[in-house]
N, C-alpha and C positions, 0 to 999 in steps of 0.2 A: 397745549403749550408744554414744551419739554421742561423737565425739572432741572434745577441747577442748585449748586450749593452742596453742603456736606451730606445731604441725604440722596443725592443722585447716585445712580449705580453706573459704574464704568466697567466695561468688560475688557479684560486683557486680550490682546490680539491672540488669535488661535495659534497654538503651537502645532507644528507639523508632527504627525504621528510617525513613529519609527516604521520604516519600510519592512513589510513582511513578504518574504518570497513565497509565493504559492507554487504548488507543483504545476507543471505545464498542462495546459488544457488538452483534452482528447481532441485529435484531429477529426472531429465529426460535429455536425450541428446537433446531434442527439445527446441527451443528457444521461442516458442509461445504457448498459450493455447487458448481454445475456449471461455473462459469467461474472461472478463476484470478484472482489479484490483478492480474496483468499485464493481463488482459482488462478488469477493472474500472477500472483506471487509464486504459487506452486509451479506454474508453467515456466516462468522466468528461471527459477532455481533448477528445474529439471533440464532446461535447454542449456543453461550456463551455470553450473554449480559453483564456479569460482567467483561469481559476481559478489561485490560488496553490497550491502543493503542500500547504500546511497544510490547505486546504479539501478537496483531493482525499483526503488522508489521513482526514479526518473522514467524508467520504462513504463511502469504501471500508471504513473500520474498521480501519486499520493505522496504524503510526507514520509520521511525516513522513519519517524517515530511510529506511524501507522504500520509500516512494513515490519518493524521490530515486534509490535504486538501480534501481527498476523503470523510471523515466524514462530513466536512463542506458542500461539494457539496450535499451529500445525505440528510443532514438536511435542507439545503436551498431548495432542490427540493421536500421536503415533504415526503421523503421515510423512514426517521427514526426520532425518538424523543430522546432527551437526557435528562436524569434526574439526578440531583445531589443526591447521596446517601452517606452521610457522607463526606469523603474526595475524593470519586471516582465518576466517571460518570457511569451511567448504560444506556444502549441503548435499544430502542424498535423499531423493524422493523415494518413498517405499511404494512402488506401483501396485503391489498386491493387496493394499488396503481398500476396503469397500467405500464407495461414496456415502455420505452421511444421511442424506434426505431419503425418506422411504420410497419416493418415486424413482430414485436412481440407485438405491441400495443394492440392486442386483448387478451393478457394474463396479468395476475397480478403477482406482485412480489411473492406472496404466492405460485403461481404455480411453479415458478422457485425454490423457497426454498424447497417445498415439493419434487420436483424431486431430488434435490441434498442432502438435509439434512434428508428429510422424517419426519419432525415434523409437 
């Protein structure tokens, strides 16, 4: 028998949560890729150095904040340089830097970029 009176618990109607816009899903049924998000950001910036980070985020399929952290990592690691051009940043990938993992450390970033982008 349901309780009634002052001791009964009433629940307020559920309030809708604020909409959170997620990055677009990768156009693939697979959940992982062979290259990391760091590599994807690097490839985007190499191919189009004038892109704003919001555009990079849309291409990679991650949040703009994640791209900001990745760009900071890449800049601190000496893999890219950032230059202010007017009100925007422009990025330059340093292709002569070696890849970081011991398995691929004998290769340079430029080798990876040439393979993927062909520039």
